[in-house]
C-alpha positions as CSV (number, residue, x, y, z in Angstrom):
1,X,-12.3,122.4,78.8
2,X,-14.4,124.6,76.6
3,X,-14.1,127.6,78.9
4,X,-10.4,127.2,79.0
5,X,-10.3,127.0,75.2
6,X,-12.4,130.2,74.9
7,X,-10.1,132.4,76.9
8,X,-7.0,130.9,75.4
9,X,-8.2,131.3,71.9
10,X,-9.1,135.0,72.5
11,X,-5.7,135.6,73.9
12,X,-3.9,133.7,71.2
13,X,-5.7,135.6,68.5
14,X,-4.8,138.9,70.2
15,X,-1.2,137.7,70.3
16,X,-1.3,137.0,66.6
17,X,-0.7,133.3,67.0
18,X,-4.0,132.2,65.3
19,X,-5.9,133.6,62.4
20,X,-9.7,133.4,62.0
21,X,-9.2,131.2,58.9
22,X,-7.1,128.7,60.9
23,X,-9.6,128.8,63.7
24,X,-12.5,127.9,61.4
25,X,-10.7,125.0,59.9
26,X,-9.7,123.6,63.3
27,X,-13.2,124.1,64.7
28,X,-14.7,121.6,62.2
29,X,-12.1,119.0,63.0
30,X,-12.6,119.5,66.8
31,X,-16.3,119.0,66.4
32,X,-15.7,115.7,64.6
33,X,-13.0,114.4,66.9
34,X,-14.5,115.6,70.2
35,X,-11.2,117.2,71.2
36,X,-10.7,120.7,72.5
37,X,-10.0,123.5,70.0
38,X,-6.6,124.3,71.4
39,X,-5.5,120.7,71.3
40,X,-6.7,120.4,67.7
41,X,-4.7,123.6,66.7
42,X,-1.6,122.1,68.4
43,X,-2.1,118.7,66.6
44,X,-2.5,120.6,63.3
45,X,0.8,122.4,63.9
46,X,-0.8,125.8,63.9
47,X,0.2,126.3,67.5
48,X,3.3,125.1,69.3
49,X,2.9,123.8,72.9
50,X,5.1,126.7,74.1
51,X,2.7,129.2,72.6
52,X,-0.2,127.7,74.6
53,X,1.9,127.7,77.8
54,X,3.0,131.3,77.3
55,X,-0.6,132.4,76.7
56,X,-1.9,130.5,79.7
57,X,0.8,132.2,81.9
58,X,-0.1,135.6,80.5
59,X,-3.8,135.2,81.2
60,X,-3.4,134.2,84.8
61,X,-0.5,136.6,85.5
62,X,1.7,133.7,86.5
63,X,5.5,133.5,85.8
64,X,6.5,131.1,83.1
65,X,9.5,128.8,83.9
66,X,11.7,126.5,81.8
67,X,12.3,123.2,83.6
68,X,14.8,121.9,81.2
69,X,18.3,122.3,82.7
70,X,16.8,123.3,86.1
71,X,18.4,121.3,89.0
72,X,16.1,120.3,91.8
73,X,17.3,119.1,95.1
74,X,16.0,116.0,96.9
75,X,14.5,118.2,99.6
76,X,12.4,120.1,97.0
77,X,11.3,116.9,95.2
78,X,10.3,115.4,98.5
79,X,7.8,118.2,99.1
80,X,5.3,116.4,96.7
81,X,5.1,112.6,96.7
82,X,5.4,110.9,93.3
83,X,1.8,109.8,93.1
84,X,0.5,113.4,93.6
85,X,3.0,114.7,91.1
86,X,1.8,112.2,88.5
87,X,-1.9,112.7,89.4
88,X,-1.9,116.5,89.0
89,X,1.0,116.8,86.6
90,X,2.9,119.2,88.8
91,X,6.5,119.5,89.9
92,X,7.7,121.2,93.1
93,X,10.5,123.7,92.2
94,X,11.1,125.6,95.5
95,X,9.9,127.3,98.7
96,X,8.7,130.9,99.0
97,X,9.5,133.4,101.8
98,X,6.3,132.3,103.7
99,X,7.4,128.7,103.6
100,X,4.8,127.9,100.9
101,X,5.5,125.4,98.1
102,X,6.2,126.8,94.6
103,X,5.0,124.4,91.9
104,X,5.2,124.3,88.2
105,X,1.9,123.3,86.5
106,X,0.8,123.2,82.9
107,X,-2.8,124.3,83.5
108,X,-3.1,127.1,86.0
109,X,-6.9,127.1,85.5
110,X,-7.1,123.7,87.2
111,X,-8.2,125.1,90.6
112,X,-9.2,121.7,91.8
113,X,-5.6,120.4,91.6
114,X,-4.2,123.5,93.2
115,X,-6.7,123.4,96.1
116,X,-6.1,119.7,96.6
117,X,-2.4,120.3,96.8
118,X,-2.9,123.0,99.5
119,X,-5.0,120.6,101.6
120,X,-2.7,117.6,101.1
121,X,0.5,119.6,101.7
122,X,-0.8,121.7,104.6
123,X,0.8,124.8,103.1
124,X,0.2,127.6,100.6
125,X,0.8,126.7,96.9
126,X,2.4,129.3,94.6
127,X,1.9,128.6,90.9
128,X,4.4,128.8,88.1
129,X,3.5,127.7,84.5
130,X,5.5,125.2,82.4
131,X,4.7,123.1,79.4
132,X,3.1,119.7,80.0
133,X,5.9,118.0,78.1
134,X,8.6,119.6,80.4
135,X,6.7,118.6,83.5
136,X,6.3,115.0,82.4
137,X,10.0,114.8,81.5
138,X,10.9,116.3,84.9
139,X,8.7,113.9,86.8
140,X,10.3,111.0,84.9
141,X,13.8,112.3,85.6
142,X,13.4,112.9,89.3
143,X,10.7,110.4,90.3
144,X,11.1,107.7,87.7
145,X,8.4,106.6,85.3
146,X,6.0,103.8,86.1
147,X,8.0,101.3,84.1
148,X,11.4,102.5,85.5
149,X,12.6,99.9,87.9
150,X,15.2,102.2,89.3
151,X,12.8,105.0,90.1
152,X,10.3,102.5,91.5
153,X,13.0,100.9,93.7
154,X,14.2,104.3,95.0
155,X,10.6,105.3,95.7
156,X,9.8,102.1,97.6
157,X,12.9,102.5,99.8
158,X,12.3,106.2,100.3
159,X,8.7,105.7,101.3
160,X,9.9,103.3,104.0
161,X,8.1,100.3,102.6
162,X,11.3,98.3,102.7
163,X,13.3,97.8,105.8
164,X,17.0,98.4,105.2
165,X,18.2,97.2,108.5
166,X,20.0,98.7,111.4
167,X,23.5,100.2,111.6
168,X,25.1,96.8,110.9
169,X,23.1,96.2,107.7
170,X,25.2,95.7,104.6
171,X,28.4,96.1,106.6
172,X,27.8,92.6,107.9
173,X,29.1,90.4,105.1
174,X,29.3,86.6,105.4
175,X,32.7,84.8,105.1
176,X,32.0,84.0,101.5
177,X,31.4,87.6,100.6
178,X,27.6,87.3,100.4
179,X,25.4,89.9,102.0
180,X,22.7,89.2,104.6
181,X,19.2,88.8,103.3
182,X,17.9,91.9,105.2
183,X,19.8,94.1,102.7
184,X,18.4,92.5,99.5
185,X,16.5,95.7,98.6
186,X,19.8,97.7,98.7
187,X,21.4,95.0,96.5
188,X,18.5,95.3,94.0
189,X,18.8,99.1,94.1
190,X,22.5,99.0,93.3
191,X,21.9,96.5,90.5
192,X,19.1,98.7,89.2
193,X,21.4,101.7,89.0
194,X,23.9,99.7,87.0
195,X,21.2,98.2,84.6
196,X,19.6,101.6,84.1
197,X,23.0,103.1,83.2
198,X,23.7,100.4,80.7
199,X,20.3,100.8,79.1
200,X,21.0,104.5,78.8
201,X,24.3,103.8,76.9
202,X,26.4,105.3,79.7
203,X,30.1,104.9,79.7
204,X,30.5,105.9,83.3
205,X,28.4,106.0,86.5
206,X,29.2,108.7,89.0
207,X,27.9,108.4,92.6
208,X,28.8,111.7,94.3
209,X,28.2,112.6,98.0
210,X,27.1,116.2,98.3
211,X,26.4,118.1,101.5
212,X,22.6,117.3,101.5
213,X,22.2,114.9,98.6
214,X,23.6,111.8,97.1
215,X,24.0,112.7,93.4
216,X,24.0,110.0,90.6
217,X,25.1,111.0,87.1
218,X,25.7,109.0,83.9
219,X,28.2,110.0,81.3
220,X,26.5,109.5,78.0
221,X,28.2,110.3,74.7
222,X,30.8,112.3,76.7
223,X,28.3,114.5,78.5
224,X,27.1,114.2,82.1
225,X,23.4,113.6,82.8
226,X,22.0,113.7,86.3
227,X,19.4,111.0,87.2
228,X,17.3,110.4,90.2
229,X,19.6,109.2,93.0
230,X,18.9,107.4,96.3
231,X,18.2,109.6,99.4
232,X,21.2,110.8,101.4
233,X,20.5,108.4,104.2
234,X,21.3,105.4,101.9
235,X,24.6,106.9,100.8
236,X,26.9,104.9,103.1
237,X,25.0,101.7,102.5
238,X,25.1,101.9,98.7
239,X,28.8,102.8,98.7
240,X,29.6,99.9,101.0
241,X,27.7,97.5,98.8
242,X,29.7,98.6,95.7
243,X,33.0,98.4,97.7
244,X,32.1,94.8,98.6
245,X,31.3,93.9,95.0
246,X,34.6,95.4,93.7
247,X,36.7,93.7,96.4
248,X,37.7,96.9,98.2
249,X,38.2,97.2,101.9
250,X,35.1,98.5,103.5
251,X,37.0,99.4,106.7
252,X,39.3,101.8,104.8
253,X,37.7,105.2,104.1
254,X,40.7,107.5,104.2
255,X,42.6,106.6,101.0
256,X,41.6,106.0,97.4
257,X,40.9,102.4,96.3
258,X,40.4,100.7,92.9
259,X,38.5,97.6,92.1
260,X,36.6,95.7,89.4
261,X,33.1,94.1,89.1
262,X,32.0,91.5,86.6
263,X,28.3,91.3,85.9
264,X,25.9,89.9,83.3
265,X,23.5,92.7,82.2
266,X,20.8,92.1,79.6
267,X,22.6,89.0,78.4
268,X,25.9,90.8,78.1
269,X,29.1,90.2,80.0
270,X,30.3,93.6,81.4
271,X,33.4,94.7,83.3
272,X,33.2,97.7,85.6
273,X,36.4,99.5,86.6
274,X,35.6,101.0,90.0
275,X,37.4,104.0,91.6
276,X,36.7,105.1,95.2
277,X,37.9,108.5,96.3
278,X,37.4,110.0,99.8
279,X,35.7,113.5,99.6
280,X,34.5,116.0,102.1
281,X,31.0,114.5,102.3
282,X,31.8,110.9,101.9
283,X,33.4,108.5,99.4
284,X,32.8,109.2,95.7
285,X,32.4,106.2,93.4
286,X,33.1,106.3,89.6
287,X,32.4,103.1,87.6
288,X,33.7,102.8,84.0
289,X,31.4,100.4,82.0
290,X,33.5,98.1,79.8
291,X,31.3,96.2,77.4
292,X,33.4,93.3,76.1
293,X,31.0,92.6,73.3
294,X,30.1,96.2,72.4
295,X,33.6,97.6,71.6
296,X,33.8,98.6,68.0
297,X,37.1,97.4,66.6
298,X,36.8,98.4,63.0
299,X,38.7,101.4,61.7
300,X,35.6,102.7,59.8
301,X,33.6,102.8,63.1
302,X,36.2,105.1,64.7
303,X,35.2,108.0,62.4
304,X,37.9,108.0,59.7
305,X,37.0,109.5,56.4
306,X,38.2,107.4,53.4
307,X,41.4,109.3,52.7
308,X,42.6,109.3,56.4
309,X,41.6,105.7,56.8
310,X,43.8,104.8,53.8
311,X,46.7,106.7,55.2
312,X,46.3,105.1,58.6
313,X,45.9,101.6,57.2
314,X,49.2,102.1,55.4
315,X,51.0,103.3,58.6
316,X,49.8,100.4,60.8
317,X,50.9,97.9,58.1
318,X,54.5,99.0,58.3
319,X,57.0,96.3,59.5
320,X,58.6,98.5,62.2
321,X,58.7,101.9,63.8
322,X,56.6,103.6,66.4
323,X,53.1,105.1,66.0
324,X,51.9,107.4,68.8
325,X,48.3,108.3,69.4
326,X,47.9,111.5,71.5
327,X,45.1,113.3,73.2
328,X,43.7,114.0,76.7
329,X,42.1,111.4,79.0
330,X,38.9,110.1,77.5
331,X,39.6,111.0,73.9
332,X,39.4,107.4,72.7
333,X,43.2,106.6,72.3
334,X,43.0,103.1,73.8
335,X,40.0,102.2,71.6
336,X,41.9,103.4,68.5
337,X,44.9,101.2,69.5
338,X,42.6,98.2,70.0
339,X,41.2,98.8,66.5
340,X,44.7,98.9,65.1
341,X,45.6,95.6,66.7
342,X,42.4,94.0,65.6
343,X,43.1,95.1,62.0
344,X,46.6,93.7,61.8
345,X,46.0,90.6,64.0
346,X,46.9,87.5,62.0
347,X,47.9,84.0,63.0
348,X,51.5,84.5,61.6
349,X,52.1,87.6,63.9
350,X,52.8,87.6,67.6
351,X,51.2,90.6,69.4
352,X,51.8,91.5,73.0
353,X,50.3,94.5,74.9
354,X,51.3,96.1,78.2
355,X,48.3,97.9,79.8
356,X,47.3,99.5,83.0
357,X,44.6,98.2,83.2
358,X,43.7,95.7,80.5
359,X,40.3,97.1,79.5
360,X,39.2,94.7,76.8
361,X,40.4,91.1,76.3
362,X,41.3,90.6,72.6
363,X,41.3,87.1,71.1
364,X,44.7,85.9,69.8
365,X,46.7,88.7,71.6
366,X,48.9,88.3,74.7
367,X,47.9,91.1,77.1
368,X,49.9,92.0,80.2
369,X,48.4,93.8,83.1
370,X,50.8,96.3,84.8
371,X,50.9,95.7,88.6
372,X,53.2,98.3,90.2
373,X,52.4,97.0,93.7
374,X,54.5,93.9,93.0
375,X,57.0,95.8,90.8
376,X,55.6,94.9,87.4
377,X,56.0,98.4,85.8
378,X,55.7,99.3,82.1
379,X,59.5,99.3,81.7
380,X,59.9,95.9,83.4
381,X,57.1,94.4,81.3
382,X,58.6,95.8,78.1
383,X,62.0,94.3,78.8
384,X,60.4,90.9,79.4
385,X,58.2,91.3,76.3
386,X,61.3,91.7,74.0
387,X,62.5,88.3,75.1
388,X,59.1,86.8,73.9
389,X,60.1,87.6,70.3
390,X,56.9,89.6,69.4
391,X,56.3,91.2,66.0
392,X,54.0,94.0,67.3
393,X,54.0,95.6,70.8
394,X,51.4,97.9,72.2
395,X,52.3,100.0,75.3
396,X,49.3,101.5,77.0
397,X,51.0,104.8,77.8
398,X,54.5,106.3,77.7
399,X,54.9,108.0,81.0
400,X,58.7,108.3,81.6
401,X,62.1,108.3,79.9
402,X,62.8,104.6,80.7
403,X,59.5,103.4,79.1
404,X,60.0,105.7,76.1
405,X,63.6,104.5,75.6
406,X,62.7,100.8,75.6
407,X,59.8,101.4,73.3
408,X,61.9,103.4,70.8
409,X,64.7,100.9,70.9
410,X,62.2,98.1,70.2
411,X,60.9,100.0,67.2
412,X,64.5,100.4,65.9
413,X,65.1,96.6,66.2
414,X,62.4,95.4,63.9
415,X,59.3,95.8,66.0
416,X,56.1,97.8,65.3
417,X,55.2,99.7,68.4
418,X,52.0,101.4,69.3
419,X,51.5,103.7,72.3
420,X,49.8,106.7,73.6
421,X,51.0,110.1,74.9
422,X,49.2,113.0,76.6
423,X,49.6,116.0,74.4
424,X,47.2,118.5,72.8
425,X,48.2,117.9,69.2
426,X,50.3,115.6,67.0
427,X,53.4,117.8,66.6
428,X,53.6,118.4,70.3
429,X,54.3,114.7,70.8
430,X,57.8,115.3,69.3
431,X,58.6,118.1,71.8
432,X,57.1,116.0,74.7
433,X,59.4,113.0,73.9
434,X,62.4,115.3,73.7
435,X,61.4,117.1,77.0
436,X,61.3,113.8,78.9
437,X,64.9,113.0,77.7
438,X,64.6,111.1,74.4
439,X,67.3,112.3,72.0
440,X,66.0,114.0,68.8
441,X,67.7,111.7,66.4
442,X,66.1,108.7,68.1
443,X,62.6,110.3,67.8
444,X,63.3,111.2,64.1
445,X,64.6,107.7,63.3
446,X,62.0,105.6,65.1
447,X,58.7,107.6,64.6
448,X,56.5,106.8,61.6
449,X,53.6,109.0,62.6
450,X,51.9,110.9,65.4
451,X,48.1,111.1,65.5
452,X,46.1,113.4,67.7
453,X,42.4,112.7,68.2
454,X,39.3,114.0,70.0
455,X,35.8,112.6,70.3
456,X,32.7,114.5,69.1
457,X,29.1,113.5,69.4
458,X,27.4,112.1,66.3
459,X,24.1,113.5,65.0
460,X,21.2,111.1,65.6
461,X,20.3,109.6,62.2
462,X,16.6,109.1,63.2
463,X,15.9,112.8,63.9
464,X,18.5,114.6,61.8
465,X,17.2,117.4,59.7
466,X,18.8,120.0,57.4
467,X,20.2,123.0,59.3
468,X,22.2,126.2,58.7
469,X,25.2,127.5,60.5
470,X,25.1,130.6,62.6
471,X,27.2,133.6,61.6
472,X,29.5,132.9,64.6
473,X,29.9,129.2,63.6
474,X,30.8,130.2,60.0
475,X,33.3,132.7,61.3
476,X,35.0,130.4,63.8
477,X,35.2,127.4,61.5
478,X,36.1,129.6,58.5
479,X,33.3,128.3,56.3
480,X,32.0,130.6,53.6
481,X,28.3,130.6,52.5
482,X,29.2,128.8,49.2
483,X,30.9,125.9,51.1
484,X,28.0,125.7,53.5
485,X,25.5,125.5,50.7
486,X,27.5,122.8,49.0
487,X,27.6,120.7,52.2
488,X,25.0,118.6,54.0
489,X,24.8,120.3,57.3
490,X,22.4,118.6,59.7
491,X,21.2,118.8,63.3
492,X,19.2,116.4,65.4
493,X,16.0,117.8,66.8
494,X,15.8,115.1,69.6
495,X,13.9,111.9,69.7
496,X,13.5,108.8,72.0
497,X,16.5,107.3,70.2
498,X,19.0,109.9,71.3
499,X,20.1,112.5,73.9
500,X,19.4,116.0,72.7
501,X,19.8,115.1,69.0
502,X,23.1,113.1,69.4
503,X,23.7,109.4,69.6
504,X,27.1,107.9,69.9
505,X,30.6,109.5,69.3
506,X,33.3,109.4,66.7
507,X,36.8,110.6,66.4
508,X,38.3,113.6,64.6
509,X,41.9,113.1,63.7
510,X,45.2,115.0,63.0
511,X,47.8,112.8,61.4
512,X,51.5,114.0,61.3
513,X,53.4,111.6,59.0
514,X,57.2,111.6,59.5
515,X,59.0,111.7,56.2
516,X,62.5,112.9,55.3
517,X,61.6,116.6,55.6
518,X,59.8,116.1,59.0
519,X,62.9,114.1,60.3
520,X,65.1,117.0,59.4
521,X,62.8,119.4,61.3
522,X,62.9,117.1,64.4
523,X,66.7,117.0,64.3
524,X,66.6,120.8,64.5
525,X,64.7,120.7,67.8
526,X,62.1,123.3,66.7
527,X,59.5,124.5,69.1
528,X,56.0,122.9,69.1
529,X,54.4,126.0,67.4
530,X,57.0,126.2,64.7
531,X,56.9,122.4,64.1
532,X,53.1,122.6,63.9
533,X,53.2,125.3,61.2
534,X,55.8,123.3,59.2
535,X,53.7,120.1,59.6
536,X,50.7,122.0,58.1
537,X,52.9,123.1,55.2
538,X,53.7,119.5,54.6
539,X,50.0,118.7,54.3
540,X,48.9,117.8,57.9
541,X,45.2,118.5,58.4
542,X,44.4,119.8,61.9
543,X,41.7,118.5,64.3
544,X,39.5,121.4,63.5
545,X,39.9,121.1,59.8
546,X,38.9,117.4,60.0
547,X,36.0,118.4,62.2
548,X,34.8,120.9,59.6
549,X,34.8,118.1,57.0
550,X,32.5,116.1,59.2
551,X,30.3,119.0,59.9
552,X,29.8,119.6,56.1
553,X,29.2,115.8,55.7
554,X,26.3,116.0,58.3
555,X,28.1,113.7,60.7
556,X,28.5,116.1,63.7
557,X,27.6,119.7,64.5
558,X,29.6,122.9,64.4
559,X,29.0,123.3,68.1
560,X,30.7,120.0,68.9
561,X,33.8,120.8,66.7
562,X,34.2,124.3,68.2
563,X,33.8,123.0,71.8
564,X,36.3,120.2,71.3
565,X,39.1,121.7,69.2
566,X,41.5,124.6,69.6
567,X,41.8,127.2,66.8
568,X,45.1,128.2,65.3
569,X,45.0,131.5,67.1
570,X,44.9,129.7,70.4
571,X,48.0,127.5,69.7
């Protein structure tokens, strides 16, 4: 350790990373603690771990690599067993031209580890240098940590310590739907994937067959994160297990299928909406996690600032009319509608919803699940609902003229109607309804407001720290330096509580209220771009403008708003 410190200290001083004064102060503390000089300088904050890694790479003439963001295949990870990777703190990252193994190591002076790897692997070892933190994170990501049941389960099965049975295996289900005991390890593996996803706050689990790998990814706060997946040879068995759980046909592999799974995870009752899609390399499974208890049904939790929340509360308290929430798939439209219903739900009101599917069961509300296979469409359900004398109706989505016409007529006959529409912004909802065949005067008369929304990631409160915008961000968001200085701009530096400085998501909103002037504009059948400009003149705040307010409030980042919204020039 001392020899290592000597050559690193000399190099770091030559690089200007350490001054003699800093060195003297650290040497006293190192003598007292018994730690190495370099470790002491890092602990004091004089050096950053990246500085030490760079110096070490320079000294040994080795290439420095960044493991964050690097994707490693199962074939590469399999070159070094987990216990060796943990023991020597190394990660295999590739093969060289002579079929040797390329490894990333934090300490290239550890010749003992390098020689041991050569003997154990029976191949040449080519060294690259990476930080110890990155190597540890990579080991945990691909191998699983010691306390990671998923990683441990995959490791056990991969090492062949568990017999997964012959070709029949999990395909042989009992009459009652139970699975033979020989496949218990696979059942545990599938359950471990689900539990691990839930603990990671994932909204979706993606199991994707690739040509040589079986990729598993979680969608967390809207972003995809790859995790260690089962080996390719377990692909068919894992998929079959999930199909059995979700009541799909395991004999049918040519057409898409949908199903549901109900499970208790960590004391919570969860619903999983499962989709199976045949692909080139096998069936792809996507599982949407629906936490019945975890849905946030308060308007404040959606991300409304005070002024927008007051406007929205007034709109949803109206006795009749139609309110449309617009946005692409996955923008939180259904959650917003659930929050609306929860807000206005009272014993003296009858509320009925028509959904495909019913994602969350709401107390005190009649919910209808569309089933087109038996002829129960949105339009048929809506006709039947009107004979149930409801006060408030929620239609999951307006897809065609028939559904739109019934919903609008219901809003004109004393019902308050909520629904969703797939458009990029709020004013475009007007032209979309007219395009599918609704007459402009009906749109103008029935509509009370159109609201577009997007989801942006929230800055983690536990690791947030003051930050400044880049010149590019100021230019794109049209924020001057005085406005920035008056704001509370923050960024998360990353901590165990979050994913890369973000935790959770919230909405940004664009509310187009329909008053007398707006009705006149709708009558005139203006184009979407003209209507948008007129709506802004009437006081409508765009998605990006609402996002800017939340950047200045320290709630989200400029990057999130720029990535999620479209500028006026792009309209």
